[in-house]
N, C-alpha and C positions, 0 to 999 in steps of 0.2 A: 253333896256332889254337884259340881257345875253342870249346867244343862249341856254345854258343848265344851269339849276339851281338845285342843289342837296341841299335840305333843311332839315337838322336835321334827317336824316334817321336812323332807327334801323332795323336790319334784323337778322334772326335766321335760323339755320338748326335744325328743331325739337325743342328740349328743350335747344339747345345750342345757346345762345345769342352771336352774332358775331360783329355786328356794333352798336355803341353807339353814335348817334347824329352826323353823318358825314355830313358836309356842305361844298360846294364849288361851284364856278361858272366857266363857260367857255364862253368867248366872241367869236363871230364869227371869225374864222381864227386863233384862239389861239391853242397852244399845252399846256395842263395842265397835270402835272405828279403826280402820286401817288407813293411814294417811301417808302421802308421799307423792313424789313426782311421777310422771308417766314412766312405765317400764321398770318399776322397782319391785314388782312381785305381788301387788295387791290382788289383781284379777286372778293370777295363778293360784294364790292361796284360796280364794273363793271357789275356783274350779276344782281344787283338790278336795275341799269340803264336800262338794256336791258330786264328786266322782268323775268329773269330766277330764281332769288331769290328775290321775291317781298318784298319791305319794308313794315313793319307792323306799323311803326310810321314814320311820316315825309312825304315829298312830293318831287317828281322829275318832273320838268317842262322843256319841250323841245319846243323852239320857241313858247312859250305862251300856249302850250297844256299840261295839267297835265297828265303825262303818268304813274303815280305811280302804278296803278292797271290794266293797259292795258296788254293784252297778247303779247308775244314776237313778233309774226308775224305782229301785228299792229304797234308796235314800229318800227320794221324794215321798214315798208312801209312809216312811217313818215320821214325816212331819217337817221336812226342810224344803223351803221354796227359794229358788234362785231367780232374781230379776236382773238379767244381763244388761250391760250398757247399750247393746245393739237393739234391745227391746224385743225383736222377733215376734211381733204380732202377725196375725194372719190377714194379709191385705185384702183378700177377696171375701172375707167374712165380715159381718156387721159387728158393731160393738157388743151387742147382746150375744151373738154367736161366739165371739171370742171368749166371752165369759162362760157361756154354757158348755163349751167344749172342754174347759178346764175343771168342770165340776167333779168333785170326788167326795165320796162319803168320808166323814171324819173317822180317824182311828179310834177304836174302843167306844164307838157311838157317842163321841163328845159333841159339843156344840158345833153347828155348821153355819158357814157364811151363806147368806142368800143374796139374790140380786138386790133386794130392797135394802139390805144393810150396806152392800157395796155402793149402791147409788146414794145412800145417805152420807157415806164417807166421801164420795166423789160425785157431787150433784151434777156437775157438768156432763158426766157420762150418761146420765138418765136422759138429758135433753137430746143427745145424739145417739141414742141406743140403736137406731136403725141405720146409722151411717156406716159405710164400709171403712175398715181399718186403714186401707191404703190412701184415703183422702184426709186422714186426721192430721192435725198439726203435731209438731214434735212434743209439745206439752201434753196434748190429749193422748198421744201414743204412750207417753210415760205413765200417765195416770191409769190408762187401760192395762198396761203391763203389770203394774202393782196390783190393781184390782183383780186381774185374771189370776194372779198367784194366790190371792186370798180365797178364791173359789175352791182351791185344793185343801183348805183348812189347815194351813201350816201352823207350827208352834215356834218355828224359827224362820225369819225372813232374811235373806241375803241380798243386799242391794249394792250393785256395782255402778258407781259413778252416776247416781240418779239425777243429779243436777246438771250434768254435762249438756251443753248446747241449749239450755233453757233461758228464757228471758228472766231478769231479776224478779219480776212479779210472780212468775210461775214457780221460780225456785222457792219463794216465800210460801206459796200455796202448798207446794209439795212438802216442804218442811213441816208445815202445820199438820198435814194429813199423817205424815210419818209419826209426829209427836202424839197424835190421837191414838194411833196403833200401839205405840209404846205405853201410853197411859192405860190402854186396855189390857196390858199384860203381854203383848207380843215381844218376843226376844228378837233382836236385830243385830246383824253384822253388816256394817256399812263401810264401803270403800269410797273415798271421796277426796278431791283436791280442794274443794271449797271449804276453807277453814271455818268461816262463820257458820256454815251449815252444820259442820261436824260438831263444833263446840256447843251449839244450842241443843243438840240431841243426845250426846254421848255421856255414858257413865265412865267409860275408860277409853283411852286413846293409845294406839300403837303407831309409831312412825317407822316406816320401812325404807330401807336403802339397800340396793344390790342384793335383794332376796333375803335380807335379815331384818329383824326388829332391832332398831337402834335406840328407841326411847319408848318407855311405857309410863303412863301416868293418868291422872284425872284431867278433865278440861282445865281446871284451875292451875294444875301443875304446868300445863302447856302454855297457858296464857302468860304465866309469870316467867317463862324460860325463853327469853329473847334469843339467847345463843343457839339453842336447839332449833328454833324456828328459822333463824337465819341460815344455819348450816344445812338443814334438810328440806326446808319447804320453800325457800326462795329460788327463783330461776337463775 
């Protein structure tokens, strides 16, 4: 059984129908990517998984539990963490306080992330642990947002456009940290426009266009399909 199953979901914002039958699976320990231009439905798909924009048709199943209509806080307790593009750190709290406020006991008394482990993954955060979130750079905020999500001990991490707005060197650093998480067994759903970032991390890729998945394949499949890249990924 896949760890996450997204089965033919439709979602809307008011009268605006955004998703049209989106389906994909994530096996435990995989990184599965949603790729496409702005406005194609990547973020809405992620919001549907976490319960912020509930699907009105279709089902979402996580580790055998149907989470389609569960509230977001219950989905988070089951082991899914969402890292939004906007980051949403607490600007008046320090780095350490941002981490501490997200601390949650692991489900079924499993292994728990500690500050020491988070700082080992993101050593720059240790050096600025007493600095307020509001004065951090964009790259530091992104690292903190990912680190904060880990303090909730998730088994599935949802990353929405993590490289957006970051300098190339910081994008490389973030990619390396996400790769370490994946190597450690973390399952990841990644929405991203940076194709190099995606191809270096993903086990499976799905290209979205107008709320539908138009192409599915491995990174190798996508690399070799110039026609698909030109049709769906170029501006």
